[in-house]
LOMIMI-57035 format. One record per residue (C-alpha): x, y, z; residue in one letter. Coordinates in steps of 0.02 Angstrom, whole numbers. Example, Ala and Ser with C-alpha at 12.3 -4.5 7.8 and 13.67 -1.06 7.14 Angstrom:
// LOMIMI-57035
+--------+--------+--------+---+
:      x :      y :      z : r :
+--------+--------+--------+---+
:    615 :   -225 :    390 : A :
:    684 :    -53 :    357 : S :
+--------+--------+--------+---+
***
This chain:
// LOMIMI-57035
+--------+--------+--------+---+
:      x :      y :      z : r :
+--------+--------+--------+---+
:  -5131 :    285 :   1033 : M :
:  -5028 :    345 :   1184 : I :
:  -5049 :    206 :   1308 : L :
:  -4974 :     33 :   1293 : K :
:  -4981 :   -125 :   1381 : K :
:  -4911 :   -108 :   1580 : N :
:  -4919 :     82 :   1583 : D :
:  -4989 :    142 :   1756 : N :
:  -5121 :    269 :   1716 : V :
:  -5248 :    368 :   1825 : I :
:  -5423 :    380 :   1804 : I :
:  -5488 :    559 :   1772 : I :
:  -5676 :    540 :   1752 : S :
:  -5822 :    440 :   1791 : G :
:  -5872 :    329 :   1949 : K :
:  -5689 :    258 :   1959 : D :
:  -5617 :    444 :   1966 : K :
:  -5449 :    459 :   2069 : G :
:  -5406 :    265 :   2050 : K :
:  -5254 :    201 :   1966 : K :
:  -5221 :     65 :   1897 : G :
:  -5118 :    -47 :   1760 : K :
:  -5158 :    -66 :   1568 : V :
:  -5203 :   -224 :   1545 : L :
:  -5261 :   -224 :   1373 : K :
:  -5250 :    -87 :   1237 : V :
:  -5411 :    -99 :   1101 : L :
:  -5343 :      5 :    978 : R :
:  -5479 :      1 :    850 : L :
:  -5622 :     67 :    974 : I :
:  -5496 :    174 :   1080 : N :
:  -5533 :    100 :   1234 : K :
:  -5429 :      6 :   1373 : V :
:  -5433 :   -130 :   1507 : Q :
:  -5377 :    -74 :   1660 : I :
:  -5324 :   -208 :   1828 : E :
:  -5441 :   -176 :   1954 : G :
:  -5553 :    -54 :   1872 : I :
:  -5736 :    -32 :   1777 : N :
:  -5784 :   -208 :   1848 : L :
:  -5935 :   -290 :   1806 : K :
:  -6019 :   -447 :   1885 : N :
:  -6054 :   -561 :   1747 : K :
:  -6185 :   -720 :   1781 : H :
:  -6116 :   -871 :   1739 : Q :
:  -6235 :  -1033 :   1705 : K :
:  -6167 :  -1220 :   1797 : P :
:  -6080 :  -1291 :   1665 : R :
:  -6085 :  -1471 :   1743 : K :
:  -6201 :  -1594 :   1808 : E :
:  -6220 :  -1530 :   2010 : G :
:  -6109 :  -1370 :   1993 : E :
:  -6201 :  -1225 :   2040 : K :
:  -6219 :  -1041 :   1932 : G :
:  -6118 :   -890 :   2002 : Q :
:  -6057 :   -716 :   1969 : T :
:  -5903 :   -670 :   1935 : I :
:  -5813 :   -502 :   1918 : Q :
:  -5752 :   -438 :   1745 : V :
:  -5649 :   -312 :   1686 : N :
:  -5731 :   -213 :   1561 : R :
:  -5639 :    -90 :   1436 : P :
:  -5661 :     98 :   1457 : M :
:  -5638 :    240 :   1343 : A :
:  -5467 :    303 :   1321 : V :
:  -5517 :    475 :   1362 : S :
:  -5573 :    434 :   1528 : N :
:  -5385 :    406 :   1573 : V :
:  -5214 :    491 :   1602 : A :
:  -5029 :    432 :   1596 : L :
:  -4973 :    429 :   1766 : F :
:  -4795 :    513 :   1821 : C :
:  -4724 :    455 :   1972 : S :
:  -4612 :    602 :   1980 : A :
:  -4765 :    723 :   1982 : C :
:  -4875 :    600 :   2049 : S :
:  -5024 :    643 :   1958 : R :
:  -5104 :    603 :   1780 : G :
:  -5004 :    694 :   1644 : V :
:  -4997 :    732 :   1457 : R :
:  -4869 :    645 :   1355 : V :
:  -4746 :    726 :   1236 : R :
:  -4608 :    642 :   1129 : S :
:  -4440 :    667 :   1134 : K :
:  -4293 :    596 :   1073 : L :
:  -4153 :    501 :   1170 : V :
:  -3990 :    430 :   1066 : K :
:  -4120 :    443 :    892 : D :
:  -4263 :    342 :    970 : K :
:  -4432 :    431 :   1010 : K :
:  -4486 :    413 :   1188 : V :
:  -4627 :    460 :   1295 : R :
:  -4604 :    603 :   1421 : A :
:  -4699 :    696 :   1550 : C :
:  -4773 :    859 :   1468 : H :
:  -4730 :    950 :   1648 : K :
:  -4559 :    878 :   1711 : C :
:  -4508 :    816 :   1572 : G :
:  -4455 :    637 :   1638 : Q :
:  -4458 :    489 :   1504 : T :
:  -4598 :    368 :   1555 : L :
+--------+--------+--------+---+
***
């Protein structure tokens, strides 16, 4: 999988299209990622103690990897990624400008 934790991504389809965020978690087995502040759902929580009220909290839900693209700060757009050798190490690079990501 191309995406890693703490990568900056842009949403390319869905209700949050055009928004940017940071990857919080990568779920490789189901090909999904959790992005900070994107794809929020309301979760209704029951009271846990006596006298406490129930509440609704917002939770980040996973999103399909196919709906996001890695964000290149030099191009300032979502880009495809290619691998490039730098000092005998493979690094991810922007397909358009060639800058390492």
